Phi, psi and omega in degrees: 000339183273352180280141171274169179300319184291336174286328183280333186300325179302339178304325181252038184302329181271356182255080190298318181298316180296321178299317178299319180299318183289328178294321177299315179300321185296334180275350183250245186295336181287350178299341179292346178055040177295124178303318182295315181296318180299314181299317180297317181292320177298317179297318179297319178300311181299318182295314183294319181289325177296320177297324177294321180295319178295328180295339180273002181254141178239115180281130177240114180273129175250114179273150173231121177246118181194175181281099180261006173212164181089186187296336182259022179303321182303321180288317179298319181291322178296316177298317178301318180293323177297317178294315183301313184294323178294319179298319178298317179292319178296318179296327178292333180283338180053063181292134181250126176228123180060033178082005181236141177279128180283133174242110183271138180230137179270130172237111187248135181228146180272112178263357174060013187056034181238131185301314182297314181294323181293322177293322177295321177297317181301315180295323180294317178298312182299315183294330183267007175083019176278118186251003175222124182232130173262125185113188355291166179281318186268133181300322181297339176269320184298319184301307180284328183288334183300325181294320179297313180297317180297318179296330182268002180071028181261132175285135179240132176236108191241156170256008173299132191252352181298132184303333182297335184301319182261015177257005181273356177078020182279124188287333185241044177243131181236131171262115191269005177227177177293151179275171176304326181302316180283315181295314181296316182291323178295322178291327175294317178298319179295319179298315183285317190266334181252311179282343176060038181270164179239332183241127181232148172249154183227131175231140173221164187262011177066009172277165178299323178291303186297315179293318179297318179293317179296322177299316179295319177299309183299319181296316181287323178301318180292324177298327181275004177089009177279155178255123175275104188279342180191152177223126182234163183228148175219203177229168179278008176247349187289154174228346181249114183242014186300320182294311182288330178289325176297318175298320181291321180302321182297337182266357173053053174287149177274332171221151173241125178264129178247122173265104183172200188247165185301321181299340174261324184296321183296308176296331175298317178297320178296318182287332172296319178295319178299324182273358178075027177278119185270002181292153172281153178251115183255156178189185180273197187290339178297333178281353178276359185294145173301344177294335182301306177291335176294319184269331185256353179054218184286356179289344182268342186294122179058019177242314180274130176235131184228157178256102182275124185273058181194190177252165184277128182294328184284344183264358183227128184298318180295317180292324178291322178296321177297316180302319180293320178295319179297315181295320179297321183284321187244359176078011178200159178289154175295151177274216187287310194255348181311314180297324181291320177296319176302308182303314185291324176294319177294323176301313180297316179300315180294322179294323174298314183297315185280333178273345181070030183207154171249010177287119183307325181294317180287321178295316179299318180299319180296317183295329178288337185264340188241163175251137179243133180263114183240190179299322184259038176092198182271139178247113174220148187233146174277182186292347177264352181097006176282140177288128180277135178056039177297126183288153176228131174238124175278130183228158170229190178235139173223129182059029180081007180238147179293138179233121178287143183239319184205150178247142177229000000 
């Protein structure tokens, strides 16, 4: 009520027409200087100008589909944090496309690492206008959900590693880590050339991820002259592996390769120790998770060997700085995939800015043509959406902490 009209006008400094209108009013009836009228006009000015500011903003929803419940919740939460941190960083940059400032918003859904639930999440995202999705985490979810996303014109960026994911011909699907073909074959090469073993056993959890990874390992192992002495199966819900491990022990493998996730691999390592099995336990990047020593204690030390589909954070200044920022924001270090999710969201934001569009087709076309340097190295994609030259680091655990052994 204490403001004059001329004090109120700067609120609409960018609204030139509105400013002119108010000046006209000020020379007429507003000359009465009614406190009530002044207050009303100031409020109206603020409201109209605020609406104008909002009109200059373009909301871009980034969906996240992952296991936010169940045994792989730790991975889903980590992935979610990676997306969240990237969105916060992008919003701080105030990216402008087409004269509008982009405002990124996270929409996260629990797919439970279940195909049916994952397809329902995909349809929900498509129906609600989400055109960019990070995930799914599990290959068994990614394979059926990808068709829904493709039909809806939604870009998908997944850490699903099964080779079938990028064989569907979907133009806007990106695999942001190495595939099973690379991880499985590299671990077979490490077993043959570094560990110098001759006899291997193979176990998988019958998921699209676990079985696909185990198949690639077994195929490459045989090419390298190793003998697969036994193959056993379990599920991604199991916790008791004594029967299959007893069968495997009788065949005396020097290493056992497990295609599956950390919540099963950690108790498997403990039960191998109980049975006196001296073989090493090999696996993909899911076994590189900090959950392994949490769940497996000292049974994982110098026993579990995993193929991490990334670069080492401690060996790169930028990656180390990201790890520190992540820990400050969420109170813990990133797990396996959080940094990859962060990188890809940042990649998408930069592609929007440089392509001058938020249309997934145009953004995806730009990403196929350019290389992006992120926390986890360079991101470039082939025509099927596979990441080119995705790094692999073979790791083990010592004292409950990951220890790098070899780079591929």
